[in-house]
PyMOL commands that place a pseudoatom at each C-alpha (Angstrom):
pseudoatom trace, name=CA, resn=MET, resi=1, chain=A, elem=C, hetatm=0, pos=[11.958, -5.762, 76.103]
pseudoatom trace, name=CA, resn=ILE, resi=2, chain=A, elem=C, hetatm=0, pos=[12.209, -2.254, 75.166]
pseudoatom trace, name=CA, resn=GLU, resi=3, chain=A, elem=C, hetatm=0, pos=[11.607, -1.052, 71.870]
pseudoatom trace, name=CA, resn=ARG, resi=4, chain=A, elem=C, hetatm=0, pos=[14.693, -0.268, 69.959]
pseudoatom trace, name=CA, resn=GLN, resi=5, chain=A, elem=C, hetatm=0, pos=[14.461, 2.093, 67.491]
pseudoatom trace, name=CA, resn=LEU, resi=6, chain=A, elem=C, hetatm=0, pos=[16.982, 0.634, 64.894]
pseudoatom trace, name=CA, resn=ALA, resi=7, chain=A, elem=C, hetatm=0, pos=[14.655, -2.092, 64.472]
pseudoatom trace, name=CA, resn=THR, resi=8, chain=A, elem=C, hetatm=0, pos=[12.817, -0.467, 61.695]
pseudoatom trace, name=CA, resn=LYS, resi=9, chain=A, elem=C, hetatm=0, pos=[15.831, 0.335, 59.448]
pseudoatom trace, name=CA, resn=ILE, resi=10, chain=A, elem=C, hetatm=0, pos=[16.928, -3.017, 59.782]
pseudoatom trace, name=CA, resn=LYS, resi=11, chain=A, elem=C, hetatm=0, pos=[13.675, -4.470, 58.524]
pseudoatom trace, name=CA, resn=GLU, resi=12, chain=A, elem=C, hetatm=0, pos=[14.000, -2.134, 55.938]
pseudoatom trace, name=CA, resn=MET, resi=13, chain=A, elem=C, hetatm=0, pos=[17.072, -3.881, 54.864]
pseudoatom trace, name=CA, resn=GLN, resi=14, chain=A, elem=C, hetatm=0, pos=[16.105, -7.038, 54.541]
pseudoatom trace, name=CA, resn=GLY, resi=15, chain=A, elem=C, hetatm=0, pos=[15.497, -8.684, 50.953]
pseudoatom trace, name=CA, resn=LYS, resi=16, chain=A, elem=C, hetatm=0, pos=[17.438, -5.618, 49.879]
pseudoatom trace, name=CA, resn=TYR, resi=17, chain=A, elem=C, hetatm=0, pos=[21.049, -7.073, 50.871]
pseudoatom trace, name=CA, resn=PRO, resi=18, chain=A, elem=C, hetatm=0, pos=[21.856, -10.617, 51.276]
pseudoatom trace, name=CA, resn=VAL, resi=19, chain=A, elem=C, hetatm=0, pos=[23.253, -9.803, 54.760]
pseudoatom trace, name=CA, resn=ILE, resi=20, chain=A, elem=C, hetatm=0, pos=[22.976, -7.984, 57.725]
pseudoatom trace, name=CA, resn=THR, resi=21, chain=A, elem=C, hetatm=0, pos=[25.469, -7.592, 59.501]
pseudoatom trace, name=CA, resn=ILE, resi=22, chain=A, elem=C, hetatm=0, pos=[24.789, -5.766, 63.437]
pseudoatom trace, name=CA, resn=THR, resi=23, chain=A, elem=C, hetatm=0, pos=[27.626, -5.128, 65.432]
pseudoatom trace, name=CA, resn=GLY, resi=24, chain=A, elem=C, hetatm=0, pos=[28.252, -3.207, 68.878]
pseudoatom trace, name=CA, resn=PRO, resi=25, chain=A, elem=C, hetatm=0, pos=[29.612, -3.402, 72.585]
pseudoatom trace, name=CA, resn=ARG, resi=26, chain=A, elem=C, hetatm=0, pos=[28.945, -6.315, 74.341]
pseudoatom trace, name=CA, resn=GLN, resi=27, chain=A, elem=C, hetatm=0, pos=[25.632, -6.245, 76.379]
pseudoatom trace, name=CA, resn=SER, resi=28, chain=A, elem=C, hetatm=0, pos=[23.899, -3.637, 73.657]
pseudoatom trace, name=CA, resn=GLY, resi=29, chain=A, elem=C, hetatm=0, pos=[21.264, -5.988, 73.091]
pseudoatom trace, name=CA, resn=LYS, resi=30, chain=A, elem=C, hetatm=0, pos=[22.251, -7.284, 69.833]
pseudoatom trace, name=CA, resn=THR, resi=31, chain=A, elem=C, hetatm=0, pos=[21.272, -10.849, 70.163]
pseudoatom trace, name=CA, resn=THR, resi=32, chain=A, elem=C, hetatm=0, pos=[17.928, -10.061, 71.644]
pseudoatom trace, name=CA, resn=LEU, resi=33, chain=A, elem=C, hetatm=0, pos=[17.000, -7.892, 68.881]
pseudoatom trace, name=CA, resn=ILE, resi=34, chain=A, elem=C, hetatm=0, pos=[17.989, -10.020, 66.200]
pseudoatom trace, name=CA, resn=LYS, resi=35, chain=A, elem=C, hetatm=0, pos=[15.798, -12.845, 67.754]
pseudoatom trace, name=CA, resn=SER, resi=36, chain=A, elem=C, hetatm=0, pos=[12.971, -10.655, 68.018]
pseudoatom trace, name=CA, resn=LEU, resi=37, chain=A, elem=C, hetatm=0, pos=[13.009, -9.613, 64.114]
pseudoatom trace, name=CA, resn=PHE, resi=38, chain=A, elem=C, hetatm=0, pos=[13.936, -12.627, 63.008]
pseudoatom trace, name=CA, resn=PRO, resi=39, chain=A, elem=C, hetatm=0, pos=[12.405, -15.220, 65.016]
pseudoatom trace, name=CA, resn=ASP, resi=40, chain=A, elem=C, hetatm=0, pos=[11.855, -18.440, 61.981]
pseudoatom trace, name=CA, resn=ILE, resi=41, chain=A, elem=C, hetatm=0, pos=[15.533, -18.070, 61.332]
pseudoatom trace, name=CA, resn=PRO, resi=42, chain=A, elem=C, hetatm=0, pos=[17.549, -20.551, 62.802]
pseudoatom trace, name=CA, resn=TYR, resi=43, chain=A, elem=C, hetatm=0, pos=[19.932, -19.029, 65.236]
pseudoatom trace, name=CA, resn=PHE, resi=44, chain=A, elem=C, hetatm=0, pos=[23.208, -20.140, 65.947]
pseudoatom trace, name=CA, resn=SER, resi=45, chain=A, elem=C, hetatm=0, pos=[25.865, -18.729, 68.617]
pseudoatom trace, name=CA, resn=MET, resi=46, chain=A, elem=C, hetatm=0, pos=[29.715, -19.135, 67.849]
pseudoatom trace, name=CA, resn=GLU, resi=47, chain=A, elem=C, hetatm=0, pos=[30.311, -18.566, 71.315]
pseudoatom trace, name=CA, resn=THR, resi=48, chain=A, elem=C, hetatm=0, pos=[29.670, -22.353, 72.111]
pseudoatom trace, name=CA, resn=PRO, resi=49, chain=A, elem=C, hetatm=0, pos=[32.507, -24.452, 71.689]
pseudoatom trace, name=CA, resn=ASP, resi=50, chain=A, elem=C, hetatm=0, pos=[30.950, -27.708, 70.101]
pseudoatom trace, name=CA, resn=LEU, resi=51, chain=A, elem=C, hetatm=0, pos=[29.149, -25.462, 67.371]
pseudoatom trace, name=CA, resn=ARG, resi=52, chain=A, elem=C, hetatm=0, pos=[32.206, -23.717, 66.743]
pseudoatom trace, name=CA, resn=GLU, resi=53, chain=A, elem=C, hetatm=0, pos=[34.629, -26.571, 66.874]
pseudoatom trace, name=CA, resn=GLN, resi=54, chain=A, elem=C, hetatm=0, pos=[32.439, -28.115, 64.143]
pseudoatom trace, name=CA, resn=VAL, resi=55, chain=A, elem=C, hetatm=0, pos=[31.854, -25.152, 61.862]
pseudoatom trace, name=CA, resn=MET, resi=56, chain=A, elem=C, hetatm=0, pos=[35.718, -24.604, 61.950]
pseudoatom trace, name=CA, resn=ASN, resi=57, chain=A, elem=C, hetatm=0, pos=[36.363, -27.888, 61.341]
pseudoatom trace, name=CA, resn=ASN, resi=58, chain=A, elem=C, hetatm=0, pos=[33.412, -28.325, 58.194]
pseudoatom trace, name=CA, resn=PRO, resi=59, chain=A, elem=C, hetatm=0, pos=[31.727, -25.511, 57.706]
pseudoatom trace, name=CA, resn=ARG, resi=60, chain=A, elem=C, hetatm=0, pos=[29.779, -26.744, 54.718]
pseudoatom trace, name=CA, resn=GLU, resi=61, chain=A, elem=C, hetatm=0, pos=[27.991, -28.632, 56.763]
pseudoatom trace, name=CA, resn=LEU, resi=62, chain=A, elem=C, hetatm=0, pos=[26.163, -26.342, 58.626]
pseudoatom trace, name=CA, resn=PHE, resi=63, chain=A, elem=C, hetatm=0, pos=[24.369, -24.885, 55.522]
pseudoatom trace, name=CA, resn=ALA, resi=64, chain=A, elem=C, hetatm=0, pos=[24.177, -28.512, 53.923]
pseudoatom trace, name=CA, resn=ARG, resi=65, chain=A, elem=C, hetatm=0, pos=[21.906, -29.423, 56.883]
pseudoatom trace, name=CA, resn=TYR, resi=66, chain=A, elem=C, hetatm=0, pos=[20.611, -25.928, 57.847]
pseudoatom trace, name=CA, resn=GLY, resi=67, chain=A, elem=C, hetatm=0, pos=[19.879, -23.848, 54.384]
pseudoatom trace, name=CA, resn=HIS, resi=68, chain=A, elem=C, hetatm=0, pos=[21.078, -20.601, 53.592]
pseudoatom trace, name=CA, resn=SER, resi=69, chain=A, elem=C, hetatm=0, pos=[19.280, -18.259, 55.817]
pseudoatom trace, name=CA, resn=LEU, resi=70, chain=A, elem=C, hetatm=0, pos=[20.954, -18.296, 59.258]
pseudoatom trace, name=CA, resn=VAL, resi=71, chain=A, elem=C, hetatm=0, pos=[21.463, -16.131, 62.158]
pseudoatom trace, name=CA, resn=LEU, resi=72, chain=A, elem=C, hetatm=0, pos=[25.165, -16.338, 62.938]
pseudoatom trace, name=CA, resn=ASP, resi=73, chain=A, elem=C, hetatm=0, pos=[25.728, -14.850, 66.487]
pseudoatom trace, name=CA, resn=GLU, resi=74, chain=A, elem=C, hetatm=0, pos=[29.119, -14.223, 67.745]
pseudoatom trace, name=CA, resn=VAL, resi=75, chain=A, elem=C, hetatm=0, pos=[30.799, -14.401, 64.267]
pseudoatom trace, name=CA, resn=GLN, resi=76, chain=A, elem=C, hetatm=0, pos=[33.692, -13.132, 65.288]
pseudoatom trace, name=CA, resn=ARG, resi=77, chain=A, elem=C, hetatm=0, pos=[34.781, -16.177, 66.333]
pseudoatom trace, name=CA, resn=THR, resi=78, chain=A, elem=C, hetatm=0, pos=[34.845, -17.949, 63.021]
pseudoatom trace, name=CA, resn=PRO, resi=79, chain=A, elem=C, hetatm=0, pos=[35.917, -15.498, 60.959]
pseudoatom trace, name=CA, resn=GLU, resi=80, chain=A, elem=C, hetatm=0, pos=[36.826, -18.169, 58.240]
pseudoatom trace, name=CA, resn=ILE, resi=81, chain=A, elem=C, hetatm=0, pos=[32.893, -18.754, 57.822]
pseudoatom trace, name=CA, resn=LEU, resi=82, chain=A, elem=C, hetatm=0, pos=[32.761, -14.944, 55.929]
pseudoatom trace, name=CA, resn=SER, resi=83, chain=A, elem=C, hetatm=0, pos=[34.360, -16.136, 52.260]
pseudoatom trace, name=CA, resn=TYR, resi=84, chain=A, elem=C, hetatm=0, pos=[31.587, -19.412, 52.660]
pseudoatom trace, name=CA, resn=ILE, resi=85, chain=A, elem=C, hetatm=0, pos=[28.847, -17.003, 53.059]
pseudoatom trace, name=CA, resn=GLN, resi=86, chain=A, elem=C, hetatm=0, pos=[30.610, -15.068, 50.490]
pseudoatom trace, name=CA, resn=THR, resi=87, chain=A, elem=C, hetatm=0, pos=[30.137, -17.781, 47.863]
pseudoatom trace, name=CA, resn=ILE, resi=88, chain=A, elem=C, hetatm=0, pos=[26.766, -18.965, 48.946]
pseudoatom trace, name=CA, resn=VAL, resi=89, chain=A, elem=C, hetatm=0, pos=[25.144, -15.093, 48.405]
pseudoatom trace, name=CA, resn=ASP, resi=90, chain=A, elem=C, hetatm=0, pos=[27.054, -15.216, 45.004]
pseudoatom trace, name=CA, resn=GLU, resi=91, chain=A, elem=C, hetatm=0, pos=[25.083, -18.083, 43.537]
pseudoatom trace, name=CA, resn=ASP, resi=92, chain=A, elem=C, hetatm=0, pos=[22.194, -18.262, 45.900]
pseudoatom trace, name=CA, resn=PRO, resi=93, chain=A, elem=C, hetatm=0, pos=[19.626, -14.977, 45.076]
pseudoatom trace, name=CA, resn=ALA, resi=94, chain=A, elem=C, hetatm=0, pos=[17.090, -16.282, 48.133]
pseudoatom trace, name=CA, resn=ALA, resi=95, chain=A, elem=C, hetatm=0, pos=[20.106, -16.866, 50.478]
pseudoatom trace, name=CA, resn=PHE, resi=96, chain=A, elem=C, hetatm=0, pos=[20.314, -14.273, 53.095]
pseudoatom trace, name=CA, resn=PHE, resi=97, chain=A, elem=C, hetatm=0, pos=[22.004, -13.798, 56.794]
pseudoatom trace, name=CA, resn=ILE, resi=98, chain=A, elem=C, hetatm=0, pos=[22.120, -12.051, 59.621]
pseudoatom trace, name=CA, resn=LEU, resi=99, chain=A, elem=C, hetatm=0, pos=[25.747, -11.600, 61.786]
pseudoatom trace, name=CA, resn=SER, resi=100, chain=A, elem=C, hetatm=0, pos=[26.285, -10.301, 64.934]
pseudoatom trace, name=CA, resn=GLY, resi=101, chain=A, elem=C, hetatm=0, pos=[29.483, -9.622, 66.972]
pseudoatom trace, name=CA, resn=SER, resi=102, chain=A, elem=C, hetatm=0, pos=[31.075, -7.569, 69.540]
pseudoatom trace, name=CA, resn=HIS, resi=103, chain=A, elem=C, hetatm=0, pos=[32.693, -4.314, 68.010]
pseudoatom trace, name=CA, resn=ASN, resi=104, chain=A, elem=C, hetatm=0, pos=[35.972, -6.130, 67.043]
pseudoatom trace, name=CA, resn=MET, resi=105, chain=A, elem=C, hetatm=0, pos=[38.492, -4.165, 64.428]
pseudoatom trace, name=CA, resn=LEU, resi=106, chain=A, elem=C, hetatm=0, pos=[39.247, -7.371, 63.136]
pseudoatom trace, name=CA, resn=MET, resi=107, chain=A, elem=C, hetatm=0, pos=[35.842, -9.105, 62.691]
pseudoatom trace, name=CA, resn=MET, resi=108, chain=A, elem=C, hetatm=0, pos=[34.790, -5.372, 60.507]
pseudoatom trace, name=CA, resn=GLU, resi=109, chain=A, elem=C, hetatm=0, pos=[38.099, -5.939, 58.547]
pseudoatom trace, name=CA, resn=ASN, resi=110, chain=A, elem=C, hetatm=0, pos=[37.541, -9.973, 57.947]
pseudoatom trace, name=CA, resn=ILE, resi=111, chain=A, elem=C, hetatm=0, pos=[33.438, -8.499, 56.758]
pseudoatom trace, name=CA, resn=SER, resi=112, chain=A, elem=C, hetatm=0, pos=[34.963, -5.768, 54.707]
pseudoatom trace, name=CA, resn=GLN, resi=113, chain=A, elem=C, hetatm=0, pos=[37.162, -7.604, 52.965]
pseudoatom trace, name=CA, resn=SER, resi=114, chain=A, elem=C, hetatm=0, pos=[34.406, -10.789, 52.374]
pseudoatom trace, name=CA, resn=LEU, resi=115, chain=A, elem=C, hetatm=0, pos=[31.202, -9.461, 51.960]
pseudoatom trace, name=CA, resn=ALA, resi=116, chain=A, elem=C, hetatm=0, pos=[32.118, -5.687, 50.627]
pseudoatom trace, name=CA, resn=GLY, resi=117, chain=A, elem=C, hetatm=0, pos=[29.097, -4.723, 48.629]
pseudoatom trace, name=CA, resn=ARG, resi=118, chain=A, elem=C, hetatm=0, pos=[26.929, -7.684, 50.067]
pseudoatom trace, name=CA, resn=THR, resi=119, chain=A, elem=C, hetatm=0, pos=[26.156, -6.773, 53.873]
pseudoatom trace, name=CA, resn=ALA, resi=120, chain=A, elem=C, hetatm=0, pos=[24.490, -3.354, 55.341]
pseudoatom trace, name=CA, resn=ILE, resi=121, chain=A, elem=C, hetatm=0, pos=[26.077, -2.668, 58.651]
pseudoatom trace, name=CA, resn=PHE, resi=122, chain=A, elem=C, hetatm=0, pos=[24.252, -1.561, 61.455]
pseudoatom trace, name=CA, resn=TYR, resi=123, chain=A, elem=C, hetatm=0, pos=[25.974, -0.261, 64.588]
pseudoatom trace, name=CA, resn=LEU, resi=124, chain=A, elem=C, hetatm=0, pos=[24.011, -1.252, 68.357]
pseudoatom trace, name=CA, resn=LEU, resi=125, chain=A, elem=C, hetatm=0, pos=[24.779, 1.340, 70.930]
pseudoatom trace, name=CA, resn=PRO, resi=126, chain=A, elem=C, hetatm=0, pos=[23.114, 0.914, 74.212]
pseudoatom trace, name=CA, resn=LEU, resi=127, chain=A, elem=C, hetatm=0, pos=[19.756, 2.285, 75.340]
pseudoatom trace, name=CA, resn=SER, resi=128, chain=A, elem=C, hetatm=0, pos=[19.260, 5.719, 74.099]
pseudoatom trace, name=CA, resn=LEU, resi=129, chain=A, elem=C, hetatm=0, pos=[17.668, 8.646, 76.338]
pseudoatom trace, name=CA, resn=ALA, resi=130, chain=A, elem=C, hetatm=0, pos=[14.620, 8.404, 74.182]
pseudoatom trace, name=CA, resn=GLU, resi=131, chain=A, elem=C, hetatm=0, pos=[14.128, 4.937, 74.214]
pseudoatom trace, name=CA, resn=LEU, resi=132, chain=A, elem=C, hetatm=0, pos=[14.067, 4.625, 78.018]
pseudoatom trace, name=CA, resn=GLU, resi=133, chain=A, elem=C, hetatm=0, pos=[11.687, 7.831, 77.952]
pseudoatom trace, name=CA, resn=LYS, resi=134, chain=A, elem=C, hetatm=0, pos=[9.498, 5.683, 75.570]
pseudoatom trace, name=CA, resn=ALA, resi=135, chain=A, elem=C, hetatm=0, pos=[9.590, 2.630, 78.266]
pseudoatom trace, name=CA, resn=GLY, resi=136, chain=A, elem=C, hetatm=0, pos=[8.683, 4.706, 80.548]
pseudoatom trace, name=CA, resn=PHE, resi=137, chain=A, elem=C, hetatm=0, pos=[12.011, 4.594, 82.261]
pseudoatom trace, name=CA, resn=SER, resi=138, chain=A, elem=C, hetatm=0, pos=[12.375, 8.869, 82.859]
pseudoatom trace, name=CA, resn=LYS, resi=139, chain=A, elem=C, hetatm=0, pos=[13.402, 8.982, 86.344]
pseudoatom trace, name=CA, resn=ASN, resi=140, chain=A, elem=C, hetatm=0, pos=[17.303, 11.148, 86.563]
pseudoatom trace, name=CA, resn=LEU, resi=141, chain=A, elem=C, hetatm=0, pos=[17.777, 10.639, 83.385]
pseudoatom trace, name=CA, resn=ARG, resi=142, chain=A, elem=C, hetatm=0, pos=[19.701, 13.355, 82.379]
pseudoatom trace, name=CA, resn=ARG, resi=143, chain=A, elem=C, hetatm=0, pos=[21.920, 12.521, 85.372]
pseudoatom trace, name=CA, resn=MET, resi=144, chain=A, elem=C, hetatm=0, pos=[22.771, 8.573, 84.180]
pseudoatom trace, name=CA, resn=ASP, resi=145, chain=A, elem=C, hetatm=0, pos=[26.718, 7.638, 83.737]
pseudoatom trace, name=CA, resn=VAL, resi=146, chain=A, elem=C, hetatm=0, pos=[27.037, 4.960, 80.981]
pseudoatom trace, name=CA, resn=SER, resi=147, chain=A, elem=C, hetatm=0, pos=[26.559, 2.024, 82.951]
pseudoatom trace, name=CA, resn=ARG, resi=148, chain=A, elem=C, hetatm=0, pos=[22.853, 2.785, 83.397]
pseudoatom trace, name=CA, resn=LEU, resi=149, chain=A, elem=C, hetatm=0, pos=[22.548, 2.387, 79.539]
pseudoatom trace, name=CA, resn=TYR, resi=150, chain=A, elem=C, hetatm=0, pos=[22.692, -1.469, 78.781]
pseudoatom trace, name=CA, resn=PRO, resi=151, chain=A, elem=C, hetatm=0, pos=[19.439, -3.426, 78.681]
pseudoatom trace, name=CA, resn=ARG, resi=152, chain=A, elem=C, hetatm=0, pos=[20.134, -6.322, 81.039]
pseudoatom trace, name=CA, resn=LEU, resi=153, chain=A, elem=C, hetatm=0, pos=[19.951, -3.767, 83.827]
pseudoatom trace, name=CA, resn=TYR, resi=154, chain=A, elem=C, hetatm=0, pos=[16.172, -3.211, 82.706]
pseudoatom trace, name=CA, resn=ASP, resi=155, chain=A, elem=C, hetatm=0, pos=[16.045, -7.083, 81.288]
pseudoatom trace, name=CA, resn=ARG, resi=156, chain=A, elem=C, hetatm=0, pos=[16.948, -8.496, 84.627]
pseudoatom trace, name=CA, resn=ASP, resi=157, chain=A, elem=C, hetatm=0, pos=[16.425, -5.612, 87.300]
pseudoatom trace, name=CA, resn=LEU, resi=158, chain=A, elem=C, hetatm=0, pos=[19.979, -5.211, 87.954]
pseudoatom trace, name=CA, resn=GLN, resi=159, chain=A, elem=C, hetatm=0, pos=[21.558, -2.359, 89.541]
pseudoatom trace, name=CA, resn=PRO, resi=160, chain=A, elem=C, hetatm=0, pos=[24.628, -0.904, 88.549]
pseudoatom trace, name=CA, resn=SER, resi=161, chain=A, elem=C, hetatm=0, pos=[26.736, -1.331, 91.216]
pseudoatom trace, name=CA, resn=ALA, resi=162, chain=A, elem=C, hetatm=0, pos=[26.612, -5.495, 90.411]
pseudoatom trace, name=CA, resn=PHE, resi=163, chain=A, elem=C, hetatm=0, pos=[26.535, -5.377, 86.420]
pseudoatom trace, name=CA, resn=SER, resi=164, chain=A, elem=C, hetatm=0, pos=[29.306, -3.106, 86.162]
pseudoatom trace, name=CA, resn=PRO, resi=165, chain=A, elem=C, hetatm=0, pos=[32.282, -4.357, 87.551]
pseudoatom trace, name=CA, resn=ASN, resi=166, chain=A, elem=C, hetatm=0, pos=[31.632, -7.887, 86.085]
pseudoatom trace, name=CA, resn=TYR, resi=167, chain=A, elem=C, hetatm=0, pos=[31.211, -6.082, 82.371]
pseudoatom trace, name=CA, resn=LEU, resi=168, chain=A, elem=C, hetatm=0, pos=[34.201, -4.125, 82.678]
pseudoatom trace, name=CA, resn=GLU, resi=169, chain=A, elem=C, hetatm=0, pos=[36.176, -7.176, 83.481]
pseudoatom trace, name=CA, resn=THR, resi=170, chain=A, elem=C, hetatm=0, pos=[34.827, -8.978, 80.914]
pseudoatom trace, name=CA, resn=TYR, resi=171, chain=A, elem=C, hetatm=0, pos=[35.426, -5.967, 78.310]
pseudoatom trace, name=CA, resn=VAL, resi=172, chain=A, elem=C, hetatm=0, pos=[39.051, -5.702, 79.556]
pseudoatom trace, name=CA, resn=GLN, resi=173, chain=A, elem=C, hetatm=0, pos=[40.214, -8.655, 79.874]
pseudoatom trace, name=CA, resn=ARG, resi=174, chain=A, elem=C, hetatm=0, pos=[38.256, -9.983, 76.506]
pseudoatom trace, name=CA, resn=ASP, resi=175, chain=A, elem=C, hetatm=0, pos=[37.626, -7.382, 74.328]
pseudoatom trace, name=CA, resn=VAL, resi=176, chain=A, elem=C, hetatm=0, pos=[40.742, -5.287, 74.926]
pseudoatom trace, name=CA, resn=PRO, resi=177, chain=A, elem=C, hetatm=0, pos=[43.632, -7.562, 73.795]
pseudoatom trace, name=CA, resn=THR, resi=178, chain=A, elem=C, hetatm=0, pos=[42.082, -8.321, 70.575]
pseudoatom trace, name=CA, resn=ASN, resi=179, chain=A, elem=C, hetatm=0, pos=[41.954, -5.090, 69.793]
pseudoatom trace, name=CA, resn=SER, resi=180, chain=A, elem=C, hetatm=0, pos=[44.729, -3.518, 71.446]
pseudoatom trace, name=CA, resn=GLU, resi=181, chain=A, elem=C, hetatm=0, pos=[48.199, -4.548, 70.088]
pseudoatom trace, name=CA, resn=HIS, resi=182, chain=A, elem=C, hetatm=0, pos=[49.398, -2.183, 73.153]
pseudoatom trace, name=CA, resn=ARG, resi=183, chain=A, elem=C, hetatm=0, pos=[47.312, -4.353, 75.736]
pseudoatom trace, name=CA, resn=GLN, resi=184, chain=A, elem=C, hetatm=0, pos=[46.886, -2.263, 78.227]
pseudoatom trace, name=CA, resn=PRO, resi=185, chain=A, elem=C, hetatm=0, pos=[43.888, -1.874, 80.038]
pseudoatom trace, name=CA, resn=GLU, resi=186, chain=A, elem=C, hetatm=0, pos=[44.540, -0.069, 83.110]
pseudoatom trace, name=CA, resn=PRO, resi=187, chain=A, elem=C, hetatm=0, pos=[43.719, 3.264, 81.471]
pseudoatom trace, name=CA, resn=LEU, resi=188, chain=A, elem=C, hetatm=0, pos=[40.256, 1.824, 80.347]
pseudoatom trace, name=CA, resn=HIS, resi=189, chain=A, elem=C, hetatm=0, pos=[39.749, 0.303, 84.314]
pseudoatom trace, name=CA, resn=ALA, resi=190, chain=A, elem=C, hetatm=0, pos=[40.521, 4.482, 85.456]
pseudoatom trace, name=CA, resn=PHE, resi=191, chain=A, elem=C, hetatm=0, pos=[38.084, 5.659, 82.737]
pseudoatom trace, name=CA, resn=PHE, resi=192, chain=A, elem=C, hetatm=0, pos=[35.017, 3.731, 83.159]
pseudoatom trace, name=CA, resn=ARG, resi=193, chain=A, elem=C, hetatm=0, pos=[35.460, 3.819, 86.968]
pseudoatom trace, name=CA, resn=PHE, resi=194, chain=A, elem=C, hetatm=0, pos=[35.813, 8.031, 87.415]
pseudoatom trace, name=CA, resn=ALA, resi=195, chain=A, elem=C, hetatm=0, pos=[34.292, 9.489, 83.992]
pseudoatom trace, name=CA, resn=PRO, resi=196, chain=A, elem=C, hetatm=0, pos=[30.624, 9.338, 84.726]
pseudoatom trace, name=CA, resn=VAL, resi=197, chain=A, elem=C, hetatm=0, pos=[28.573, 10.923, 81.440]
pseudoatom trace, name=CA, resn=THR, resi=198, chain=A, elem=C, hetatm=0, pos=[25.453, 13.468, 81.881]
pseudoatom trace, name=CA, resn=PRO, resi=199, chain=A, elem=C, hetatm=0, pos=[23.784, 12.412, 78.204]
pseudoatom trace, name=CA, resn=VAL, resi=200, chain=A, elem=C, hetatm=0, pos=[22.329, 14.666, 75.964]
pseudoatom trace, name=CA, resn=LYS, resi=201, chain=A, elem=C, hetatm=0, pos=[19.515, 13.776, 73.937]
pseudoatom trace, name=CA, resn=ARG, resi=202, chain=A, elem=C, hetatm=0, pos=[20.544, 14.517, 70.593]
pseudoatom trace, name=CA, resn=SER, resi=203, chain=A, elem=C, hetatm=0, pos=[24.103, 13.233, 71.172]
pseudoatom trace, name=CA, resn=ILE, resi=204, chain=A, elem=C, hetatm=0, pos=[22.896, 9.668, 72.326]
pseudoatom trace, name=CA, resn=THR, resi=205, chain=A, elem=C, hetatm=0, pos=[21.497, 7.657, 69.499]
pseudoatom trace, name=CA, resn=PRO, resi=206, chain=A, elem=C, hetatm=0, pos=[21.668, 3.661, 69.243]
pseudoatom trace, name=CA, resn=SER, resi=207, chain=A, elem=C, hetatm=0, pos=[22.778, 3.465, 66.433]
pseudoatom trace, name=CA, resn=LEU, resi=208, chain=A, elem=C, hetatm=0, pos=[24.501, 5.414, 63.609]
pseudoatom trace, name=CA, resn=PRO, resi=209, chain=A, elem=C, hetatm=0, pos=[23.228, 5.368, 59.973]
pseudoatom trace, name=CA, resn=THR, resi=210, chain=A, elem=C, hetatm=0, pos=[22.775, 2.125, 57.701]
pseudoatom trace, name=CA, resn=THR, resi=211, chain=A, elem=C, hetatm=0, pos=[26.512, 1.749, 56.138]
pseudoatom trace, name=CA, resn=PRO, resi=212, chain=A, elem=C, hetatm=0, pos=[26.342, -0.726, 53.715]
pseudoatom trace, name=CA, resn=ALA, resi=213, chain=A, elem=C, hetatm=0, pos=[30.051, -1.896, 53.080]
pseudoatom trace, name=CA, resn=SER, resi=214, chain=A, elem=C, hetatm=0, pos=[31.637, 0.036, 50.142]
pseudoatom trace, name=CA, resn=ALA, resi=215, chain=A, elem=C, hetatm=0, pos=[32.286, -2.533, 46.980]
for i in range(1, 215): cmd.bond("trace and resi %d" % i, "trace and resi %d" % (i + 1))
show_as sticks, trace
zoom trace
């Protein structure tokens, strides 16, 4: 696993906020990072259909069975659960939740409304040049396109030519319709296909500064 610069900042917020929210683009490494930082906290993915159905039908059962210290991944799939988390952290000072999900305007709006002042929010972007260099991947770093910055390429030894088309289809067909009222994915297809970039070290970082939601 490639060491992420954001890891230290996330751990620093444990104990200072009852909720930590980690968002960012798909395949930026959120789940891998969370599992490495909090291996002893029960993990649940709301992407799992049967679990999602159970949570939507009876959210209280999840907390009654597993307690008030949980990792809830892809939480944008069950936005209703955020109101329950708000009540729990207000009543239980020992409660601690890690929420994760692909960056989604509706998700962030729900979190800002339900967990204002209760969560520290982190944005995990794909790998930075500094992270790749530290891990020993230094060849042609200044001539990369965006597709070469995703962790899965290095974890699974994939070629960008195999990874990028599948990633693009998933993003354009699934996330763009969710986030855009105009729902016109064609320009994004063209952008990703014809817009290679030459990253500069100081301009590409794995995260924005820690930004707790305002009260």
